[in-house]
N, C-alpha and C positions, 0 to 999 in steps of 0.2 A: 504493500500500500504506500509506504514511504517513497519507494522508487517511482511509483506511478505519479505521485504528487510532484516530485522533482522534475520528471520528464514533462509533465503538463505545464509546469511553470516555465521551463526552458522554451517550449513551443509557443507559449503566450508572449514571451519576450522577443522572439525572433523577428516578428514584423516591425517592432519598435527599433531593433538594431538596424535593420535594413533601411528603414525610413530615415533614421538619423544620419545615414551616410548618403542620402539622396540630395543632390544639389540641383535645384530647379531654376528655371528662367534664365538659362544660359544663352547668350547671343552668339558666342564664338568659342571654339576650343582650338588652341594652338597645338602643334606637335610636341611630343615629349622630348625633353632634353635633360640629361643628367638626372633622370628619374622623376622629373616634375613637368607638368604641363600647365600653361596659363589658360584660364577661363575668363571670359568677359561678360559682364553685365553692364550694358550701356557703355560709359567711358571708363568704367573701373575694371581692373584685372585682379584676379587672385590666382593661387596655384593649388593644384591637386597632386597627390602622389599616385603611384601606379595601382593602389587599392581604391582609388576614387575618393580618398579622404581629403578634406580641405586642410592644407597645411599653412597657407598664407591667406589671410582674409582679404576680401576685396578692398582695394585702395585706389586712389585717383592719381598717384604720382608715378606709377609704373609706365615706362616709356614704350611707345610703339608708333608706327607710321603706316597707315593703311596702304598708301601708294608708294611704299619704299622702293628704291632701286636696289634690288637684292644682289646686283652684280658688284655693288660697292661694299667695302669692308668696314667703313666707319659708321657713324650715326645714321647716315643717309640710307643704309641698307637694312636697318632693323625693322622688319615688317611685323614680327610678333615678339612679345616678351619671352626671353629664353635665358636659362642659366648657362653661363660660360665660366668654367672653373669655379663654380660655387657663387657666382656673382651675377646679378641682374640689374639692368639699368633703371634708374629712377630720374625724374626731371622736375624742375620747377622754373617759373618765369621770374627773371630779375630785370632791373632797370626798365627800359621802355619796351617791354614785350620780348626780350631776348631769352631763349631757353638755355639752361645749364643742366649738367648731368652728373649723377653720382651712382652709387651702388648699394644694393641690399644683399644680405646673405640668404641662405636657404631657409632660414627661420623668420625672415622678414625684418631682421635688424639692420638698421642703416650702418653701413661700413664706411662710406664716404658721402658726406653731405654734398648735394649738387654744387659743383664749382668748376666743371669742365665744359668748354665750348665745343669740343669734339674729342672722340676717343675711339681707339681700335679695340677689338676683342682681346681678352687675356690670352696669353700664350706662354706656357712654361712658367706660370706664376707672375707674369708681368704684362703691363700694357703701356702704350704711349698715348699721350693726350695733349691738348692745349688747355692750360690752366688759366683761369680768370681769378684775379685778386683785386679786391676793392679795399682801399685803406683811406682813412680820414686824414686830411692834411691840416685842417683848421677851419676858421670862419672867414668869410669875406666882409666887406664894409657894411653889408646889410645884415650881418650876423647869420648868414646862411652857411650851412656846412659845405666845405669843399672836399671833394674826394679825388683820389688818384687811382686810375685803373692800370693794372699791370698784367701782362700776358707772357706766358712761357711755354715752350715745348718741354714736357717732362716725361719721366718714366715712373710708374707706380707699381707697387706690388699688391697682392690681393687683400692685404690689410688696410689699403688706402694710403699707405705711407709713400711719400715721394722719395725715390732712391737715387734719382739723378735729374738735375736741371740741365737743359740744353740752351737753345737760343732764346733770347728775349724777343718777343713778337711786338710789332708795331702796326699802326694804321688799321686797327680793328675798331670799327665804329659801333658803340653799344646803344644804338637807338634802332627801333624796329624798322623804320623806313630806310635806314642806311646799312643795317647790319647784314653781313654775308658770313655764313658759317665758315671759319677758317679751316683749311686742310691741316691735318696733323703733319708736322715737319720732321717727325722721327719715325722710322720703321724698324721693327725687329727683323733682322735677317737670319740670325741663329742665336743660340745662347751666348750672350756676351758680345754680340756683334750687331751694330745698328747702322742704318743709313740716316744721315742728318742732312737736312736741306737748308741752305742759306740762300737768300735772295740774290746775292751777287755772284756766288760761286757754284751754284747748283748743288748736287748731292756729293757727299763724301762718306766713305766707309770708316767707321770708328769702332775701336774695341774698348769695351768697358768691363769693369770688374763687378760681378753680382755675387752677393753672399748666399743666395738660395741655390 
């Protein structure tokens, strides 16, 4: 009798278990990558695992571009949110409508707050990007804040730490009407070997020391 009661209780619970794992009202499902797939409701994305369980709740800062040019390797080619070496792109708007980008990990924790104007996918634990920095210089005669914008080509690791600064970048206009996304001026060629682009001298091959 006791065994029957336990069996009946389990059978009663099963519909609730299956129901709790059902995710409804999905507009789009992206391909799986690194064991996770992005699912979209409206303009928000979340992530499910291979058992169909929601592991990252819906949020509105995950980056995607419906009409992305998938032949490109930088931000322009990201059609769906996907994890790459445990990192997924997030975005926010700064200044006059200019987007910047950062990363979350597979638990949805922000690893790098959005501050990149463009970035390549991670490769062997590293990526290259264009870093945007905004620092306050003081006040003007009308007591308004004065800011300085700085831009650099950088290399980052998956923890979000900058491991190498390269060229200082200039002539990037941070207003929506004049802004054009800059190309990344550093490419990983192999581990410890990068191509660095300078405006006057074109590309050069440079060897760097990486701790990873």
